[in-house]
RODO-2510 file (C-alpha; in nm, 4 decimals, decimal comma):
residues 345
     n   res          X          Y          Z
     1     m     1,7152    -1,0686    -2,7796
     2     s     1,9612    -0,8438    -2,6065
     3     i     2,0987    -0,5075    -2,7057
     4     s     2,4674    -0,4475    -2,7253
     5     a     2,6872    -0,1769    -2,8835
     6     a     3,0584    -0,1498    -2,9500
     7     e     3,2894     0,1294    -2,8234
     8     d     3,4750     0,2719    -3,1257
     9     d     3,7052    -0,0033    -3,2614
    10     s     3,7891    -0,1764    -2,9356
    11     g     3,5278    -0,4424    -2,9530
    12     s     3,4330    -0,3877    -2,5927
    13     e     3,0628    -0,4351    -2,5489
    14     i     2,8076    -0,2354    -2,3527
    15     h     2,6100    -0,4833    -2,1376
    16     i     2,2635    -0,3700    -2,0480
    17     p     1,9829    -0,5743    -1,8865
    18     a     1,8652    -0,8433    -2,1275
    19     d     1,5091    -0,8582    -2,2607
    20     i     1,2688    -1,0795    -2,0646
    21     d     1,0710    -1,3146    -2,2847
    22     w     0,7185    -1,4402    -2,2260
    23     h     0,8218    -1,7840    -2,1001
    24     m     1,0303    -1,6246    -1,8237
    25     l     0,7343    -1,4488    -1,6582
    26     d     0,5147    -1,5439    -1,3655
    27     k     0,1825    -1,4762    -1,5474
    28     s    -0,0397    -1,4260    -1,2444
    29     k     0,2047    -1,1781    -1,0900
    30     f     0,2567    -1,0107    -1,4258
    31     f    -0,1138    -0,9404    -1,4815
    32     f    -0,1956    -0,8516    -1,1174
    33     l     0,0904    -0,6057    -1,0695
    34     g     0,0391    -0,4720    -1,4180
    35     g    -0,3247    -0,3853    -1,3515
    36     a    -0,2247    -0,2007    -1,0329
    37     l     0,0715    -0,0118    -1,1818
    38     f    -0,0997     0,0938    -1,4998
    39     s    -0,4130     0,2055    -1,3174
    40     g    -0,1924     0,4523    -1,1263
    41     v    -0,0375     0,5769    -1,4520
    42     s    -0,3801     0,6264    -1,6071
    43     a    -0,4954     0,8274    -1,3046
    44     a    -0,1925     1,0623    -1,3289
    45     l    -0,2370     1,1237    -1,7030
    46     y    -0,6168     1,1367    -1,7329
    47     p    -0,6561     1,5202    -1,7210
    48     i    -0,4423     1,5553    -2,0323
    49     v    -0,6693     1,3042    -2,2122
    50     v    -0,9756     1,5067    -2,1119
    51     l    -0,8050     1,8248    -2,2440
    52     k    -0,7125     1,6584    -2,5737
    53     t    -1,0628     1,5203    -2,6218
    54     r    -1,2317     1,8542    -2,5624
    55     q    -0,9991     2,0299    -2,8009
    56     q    -1,0836     1,7760    -3,0691
    57     v    -1,4624     1,8270    -3,0464
    58     a    -1,4408     2,2112    -3,0199
    59     s    -1,5855     2,3960    -3,3260
    60     t    -1,2667     2,6075    -3,3502
    61     q    -0,9127     2,5980    -3,2245
    62     v    -0,8881     2,6563    -2,8478
    63     s    -0,5572     2,6913    -2,6655
    64     c    -0,4612     2,4562    -2,3881
    65     f    -0,4438     2,7382    -2,1379
    66     k    -0,7869     2,8700    -2,2316
    67     m    -0,9360     2,5188    -2,2185
    68     c    -0,7824     2,4515    -1,8717
    69     f    -0,9067     2,7834    -1,7414
    70     t    -1,2587     2,7182    -1,8656
    71     i    -1,2721     2,3703    -1,7087
    72     m    -1,1433     2,4929    -1,3769
    73     k    -1,3791     2,7942    -1,3754
    74     y    -1,7011     2,6143    -1,4587
    75     e    -1,6439     2,2600    -1,3375
    76     g    -1,3575     2,2740    -1,0895
    77     f    -1,0863     2,0128    -1,0587
    78     r    -1,3506     1,7388    -1,0891
    79     g    -1,3971     1,8375    -1,4536
    80     f    -1,0545     1,6984    -1,5384
    81     y    -1,1691     1,3555    -1,4207
    82     r    -1,5051     1,3206    -1,6003
    83     g    -1,5495     0,9566    -1,6986
    84     f    -1,2425     0,8390    -1,5111
    85     g    -1,4326     0,5694    -1,3231
    86     t    -1,5487     0,4176    -1,6473
    87     s    -1,2026     0,4464    -1,8048
    88     l    -1,0430     0,2773    -1,5029
    89     m    -1,2838    -0,0156    -1,5184
    90     g    -1,1684    -0,0836    -1,8764
    91     t    -0,7980    -0,0305    -1,8059
    92     i    -0,7292    -0,3628    -1,6336
    93     p    -0,8888    -0,6006    -1,8909
    94     a    -0,7674    -0,3898    -2,1832
    95     r    -0,4146    -0,3706    -2,0495
    96     s    -0,4164    -0,7447    -1,9735
    97     l    -0,5079    -0,8200    -2,3350
    98     y    -0,2533    -0,5666    -2,4545
    99     m     0,0334    -0,6981    -2,2481
   100     g    -0,0431    -1,0576    -2,3235
   101     a    -0,0639    -1,0068    -2,6965
   102     l     0,2437    -0,7824    -2,6886
   103     e     0,4688    -1,0347    -2,5135
   104     v     0,3469    -1,3444    -2,7032
   105     t     0,3854    -1,1709    -3,0462
   106     k     0,7206    -1,0148    -2,9642
   107     s     0,8671    -1,3462    -2,8448
   108     s     0,7360    -1,5574    -3,1332
   109     v     0,8119    -1,3052    -3,4116
   110     g     1,1521    -1,2179    -3,2613
   111     t     1,2531    -1,5830    -3,2666
   112     a     1,1284    -1,6273    -3,6231
   113     t     1,3044    -1,3176    -3,7586
   114     v     1,6399    -1,4109    -3,5987
   115     s     1,6115    -1,7582    -3,7470
   116     l     1,5558    -1,6028    -4,0872
   117     g     1,8878    -1,4313    -4,0682
   118     y     1,7829    -1,0713    -3,9923
   119     s     2,0269    -0,8527    -3,8012
   120     d     1,9618    -0,7959    -3,4274
   121     t     1,8427    -0,4378    -3,4982
   122     s     1,6108    -0,5348    -3,7855
   123     a     1,4706    -0,8395    -3,5953
   124     t     1,3986    -0,6229    -3,2886
   125     a     1,2221    -0,3527    -3,4930
   126     i     1,0162    -0,6056    -3,6830
   127     s     0,9086    -0,8002    -3,3748
   128     n     0,8246    -0,4816    -3,1838
   129     a     0,6159    -0,3470    -3,4754
   130     a     0,4263    -0,6742    -3,5048
   131     a     0,3736    -0,6864    -3,1293
   132     g     0,2443    -0,3308    -3,1241
   133     l    -0,0014    -0,4039    -3,4124
   134     s    -0,1405    -0,7212    -3,2563
   135     s    -0,1630    -0,5830    -2,8978
   136     a    -0,3498    -0,2737    -3,0147
   137     m    -0,6014    -0,4819    -3,2083
   138     a    -0,6619    -0,7143    -2,9092
   139     a    -0,7037    -0,4279    -2,6610
   140     q    -0,9563    -0,2440    -2,8771
   141     l    -1,2103    -0,5309    -2,8343
   142     v    -1,2457    -0,4080    -2,4778
   143     w    -1,1269    -0,0492    -2,5052
   144     t    -1,3608     0,0812    -2,7823
   145     p    -1,6841     0,0562    -2,5725
   146     i    -1,5001     0,2072    -2,2729
   147     d    -1,3634     0,4821    -2,4989
   148     v    -1,7116     0,5691    -2,6382
   149     v    -1,8696     0,5930    -2,2838
   150     s    -1,5794     0,7789    -2,1140
   151     q    -1,5388     1,0304    -2,3907
   152     r    -1,9061     1,1159    -2,3863
   153     l    -1,8752     1,1723    -2,0130
   154     m    -1,5594     1,3816    -2,0738
   155     v    -1,7434     1,6373    -2,2921
   156     q    -2,0770     1,6341    -2,1081
   157     g    -2,1713     1,9816    -2,0069
   158     y    -1,8773     2,1284    -2,1903
   159     n    -1,9471     2,4698    -2,3444
   160     d    -1,7586     2,5560    -2,6560
   161     v    -1,5709     2,8597    -2,5354
   162     n    -1,5491     3,0164    -2,8826
   163     s    -1,9065     2,9635    -3,0032
   164     s    -2,1051     2,9517    -2,6764
   165     k    -2,2560     2,6249    -2,7866
   166     n    -2,2914     2,3186    -2,5653
   167     v    -2,1318     2,0119    -2,7200
   168     n    -2,4211     1,8014    -2,5955
   169     n    -2,6770     1,9768    -2,8216
   170     v    -2,5655     1,7359    -3,0947
   171     n    -2,6497     1,4159    -2,8993
   172     f    -2,9294     1,5266    -2,6640
   173     c    -2,8364     1,2811    -2,3887
   174     r    -2,7389     1,3495    -2,0280
   175     y    -2,5620     1,0770    -1,8384
   176     r    -2,5552     1,0397    -1,4589
   177     n    -2,2565     0,8005    -1,4688
   178     g    -2,0873     0,5416    -1,6795
   179     f    -2,3505     0,2735    -1,6237
   180     d    -2,6263     0,5163    -1,7232
   181     a    -2,4322     0,6143    -2,0351
   182     f    -2,3751     0,2479    -2,1235
   183     r    -2,7474     0,1742    -2,0823
   184     k    -2,8628     0,4723    -2,2855
   185     i    -2,6183     0,4158    -2,5757
   186     l    -2,7187     0,0461    -2,5818
   187     y    -3,0860     0,1345    -2,5815
   188     a    -3,0516     0,3989    -2,8515
   189     d    -2,8115     0,2386    -3,0933
   190     g    -2,7729    -0,1252    -2,9822
   191     p    -2,4308    -0,3012    -2,9480
   192     k    -2,3022    -0,1170    -3,2566
   193     g    -2,3395     0,2132    -3,0655
   194     l    -2,0770     0,0948    -2,8121
   195     y    -1,8497    -0,0026    -3,0990
   196     r    -1,8893     0,3206    -3,2893
   197     g    -1,5557     0,4042    -3,4432
   198     f    -1,4147     0,0543    -3,3878
   199     g    -1,2833     0,0341    -3,7428
   200     i    -1,1147     0,3742    -3,7314
   201     s    -0,9877     0,2942    -3,3807
   202     i    -0,8054    -0,0074    -3,5245
   203     l    -0,6765     0,2108    -3,8091
   204     t    -0,5560     0,4660    -3,5519
   205     y    -0,4144     0,2589    -3,2722
   206     a    -0,2783    -0,0410    -3,4544
   207     p    -0,0470     0,1561    -3,6880
   208     s     0,0278     0,3996    -3,4027
   209     n     0,1409     0,1140    -3,1740
   210     a     0,3386    -0,0485    -3,4589
   211     v     0,5160     0,2745    -3,5374
   212     w     0,5745     0,3491    -3,1673
   213     w     0,7284     0,0123    -3,0791
   214     a     0,9394    -0,0017    -3,3864
   215     s     1,0564     0,3580    -3,3408
   216     y     1,1265     0,2926    -2,9757
   217     s     1,3439    -0,0102    -3,0428
   218     v     1,5425     0,1754    -3,3151
   219     a     1,5860     0,4912    -3,0950
   220     h     1,6902     0,2756    -2,8063
   221     k     1,9599     0,0955    -3,0057
   222     f     2,0651     0,4192    -3,1748
   223     i     2,1214     0,6021    -2,8488
   224     w     2,3238     0,3177    -2,6951
   225     s     2,5362     0,2710    -3,0068
   226     g     2,5948     0,6477    -3,0394
   227     i     2,6665     0,7754    -2,6904
   228     g     2,6301     0,4630    -2,4782
   229     c     2,9958     0,4488    -2,3696
   230     s     2,9674     0,7933    -2,2103
   231     l     2,6736     0,6679    -1,9989
   232     c     2,8467     0,3583    -1,8724
   233     k     3,1066     0,2508    -1,6235
   234     k     3,3808     0,0140    -1,7391
   235     d     3,4649    -0,3049    -1,5632
   236     e     3,6668    -0,6142    -1,6552
   237     s     3,3957    -0,7497    -1,8866
   238     g     3,3149    -0,4272    -2,0693
   239     f     3,0821    -0,1306    -2,0158
   240     r     2,7787    -0,1419    -1,7940
   241     p     2,5242     0,1422    -1,7684
   242     e     2,4228     0,2902    -1,4391
   243     s     2,0571     0,2469    -1,3510
   244     k     1,9881     0,6165    -1,3883
   245     a     2,1380     0,6232    -1,7355
   246     f     1,9360     0,3158    -1,8382
   247     v     1,6107     0,4763    -1,7237
   248     a     1,6989     0,8083    -1,8934
   249     v     1,7653     0,6334    -2,2263
   250     q     1,4312     0,4496    -2,2000
   251     g     1,2518     0,7808    -2,1366
   252     v     1,4233     0,9665    -2,4251
   253     s     1,3556     0,6757    -2,6628
   254     a     0,9905     0,6651    -2,5582
   255     a     0,9488     1,0407    -2,6123
   256     m     1,1092     1,0248    -2,9545
   257     a     0,8889     0,7366    -3,0548
   258     s     0,5803     0,9241    -2,9317
   259     g     0,6566     1,2276    -3,1404
   260     v     0,6788     1,0198    -3,4616
   261     s     0,3639     0,8239    -3,3814
   262     a     0,1621     1,1300    -3,2796
   263     l     0,2420     1,3226    -3,5963
   264     i     0,1567     1,0298    -3,8225
   265     t    -0,1715     0,9275    -3,6608
   266     m    -0,3122     1,2527    -3,5234
   267     p    -0,5734     1,3138    -3,8037
   268     l    -0,7167     0,9659    -3,7553
   269     d    -0,7353     1,0127    -3,3791
   270     t    -0,9272     1,3396    -3,4229
   271     i    -1,1771     1,1820    -3,6639
   272     k    -1,2166     0,8831    -3,4294
   273     t    -1,2944     1,1080    -3,1327
   274     r    -1,5481     1,3211    -3,3132
   275     l    -1,7089     1,0036    -3,4657
   276     q    -1,7536     0,8506    -3,1186
   277     v    -1,8766     1,1666    -2,9440
   278     l    -2,0692     1,3826    -3,1941
   279     d    -2,4029     1,3009    -3,3554
   280     r    -2,5991     1,4707    -3,6268
   281     e    -2,9668     1,5758    -3,6362
   282     e    -3,1866     1,4748    -3,9289
   283     n    -3,5542     1,5712    -3,9264
   284     g    -3,5408     1,6038    -3,5538
   285     i    -3,3943     1,2552    -3,5040
   286     r    -3,0519     1,1906    -3,3627
   287     k    -2,8325     0,9810    -3,5937
   288     p    -2,4667     0,8762    -3,5715
   289     s    -2,2398     1,0529    -3,8129
   290     s    -2,0498     0,8521    -4,0772
   291     v    -1,6800     0,8779    -4,1334
   292     p    -1,7144     1,0780    -4,4610
   293     q    -1,9549     1,3252    -4,2867
   294     t    -1,7227     1,3586    -3,9898
   295     v    -1,4246     1,4307    -4,2169
   296     r    -1,6236     1,6730    -4,4242
   297     n    -1,7573     1,8677    -4,1233
   298     l    -1,4059     1,8778    -3,9638
   299     v    -1,2337     2,0048    -4,2784
   300     q    -1,5100     2,2552    -4,3537
   301     g    -1,4829     2,3907    -4,0023
   302     g    -1,1067     2,4450    -3,9998
   303     g    -0,9292     2,2915    -4,2972
   304     l    -0,6400     2,0497    -4,2586
   305     a    -0,5233     2,2237    -3,9396
   306     a    -0,8458     2,1124    -3,7760
   307     c    -0,7246     1,7519    -3,7984
   308     y    -0,4407     1,8437    -3,5679
   309     r    -0,6444     2,0094    -3,2928
   310     g    -0,5210     1,8729    -2,9621
   311     l    -0,1808     1,7720    -3,1059
   312     g     0,0045     1,9374    -2,8189
   313     p    -0,1880     1,7545    -2,5399
   314     r    -0,1822     1,4320    -2,7348
   315     w     0,1895     1,4521    -2,7906
   316     a     0,2488     1,5386    -2,4274
   317     s     0,0090     1,2671    -2,3164
   318     m     0,1691     1,0081    -2,5411
   319     a     0,5241     1,1121    -2,4396
   320     m     0,4472     1,1096    -2,0699
   321     s     0,2333     0,7980    -2,0939
   322     a     0,4939     0,6158    -2,3042
   323     t     0,7783     0,7169    -2,0811
   324     t     0,6074     0,6084    -1,7665
   325     m     0,4599     0,3038    -1,9442
   326     i     0,7913     0,1698    -2,0721
   327     m     0,9668     0,2246    -1,7391
   328     t     0,6754     0,0738    -1,5507
   329     y     0,6543    -0,2081    -1,7980
   330     e     1,0212    -0,2990    -1,7729
   331     f     1,0054    -0,2727    -1,3945
   332     l     0,6932    -0,4947    -1,3956
   333     k     0,8678    -0,7590    -1,6086
   334     r     1,1564    -0,7717    -1,3692
   335     l     0,9255    -0,8002    -1,0733
   336     s     0,7426    -1,0821    -1,2477
   337     t     1,0288    -1,3040    -1,3527
   338     k     1,0261    -1,6651    -1,2301
   339     t     1,3936    -1,6535    -1,1280
   340     r     1,6120    -1,4001    -0,9548
   341     e     1,9359    -1,4506    -1,1492
   342     p     2,0928    -1,1295    -1,2766
   343     l     1,9374    -1,0451    -1,6133
   344     t     2,2386    -0,9317    -1,8054
   345     t     2,3988    -1,0287    -2,1298
***
């Protein structure tokens, strides 16, 4: 499905690069290059994820500046990359599942919705939402255990700057590295310990991805239909955007979609993080917290506002991640096409 917009009443179309469907991709190149490109993106954005995670497990609200200062003072720059090795190991298989499910679903649902008579805008939004939903569910099969391990490493040794309490006094464990954490969690809680929060992860990421991809497609079309002509050069066949304008519209659309998604799903993300990281003590025995206990403790500690701790870093992380992701993703798809014909409408 391609995107086109009309200029006023002239009927002249804006021609932008057409979407690349699943059958048009060289799969081996797509997954190999995707793993390399997205690993680089993950490395660049990882410090913000650490900052967001520590804010979510703090007993009270802590500013981003104060959190950054504390990490740098007591742990140095290395503190911003705690658990990164473990996270990177999971990025490639998780991203592969994500991208595969995304493209297959988008292509099949898009074809079905068009055949049912939906408009181009509606069909694109529906197929993108379905693709975001299915890709998030597929990726969580790999990502939840990685998330549990990497987040525990992120908060290890972290002192709550407002209460002088060490976050680890709720789970007692010290981990040398990701393999050690994996082994200890598996020994203490069995396989279910690695999938702690899997249900709420699905409830968080699946709707978040569905909302993001649907919002992105709508924002993308809205921008081109609204101000597209001012971003294009006219030739004999109509209006064609410059490459810089096309990238800029992608970035703005991604940031807009991230804002909507972050606001809607932030409370679930905070509950998920605390559920995966924090334990409770009962008669001297460490036990995982349940979802109701996690919610109760969170609300008692800071009310509804506590559910939005880390919103700033999460929004920034999602916006930057989404912007780089969508541009990297579109670039990746064009690198991975089987043919080299111009991909224009």
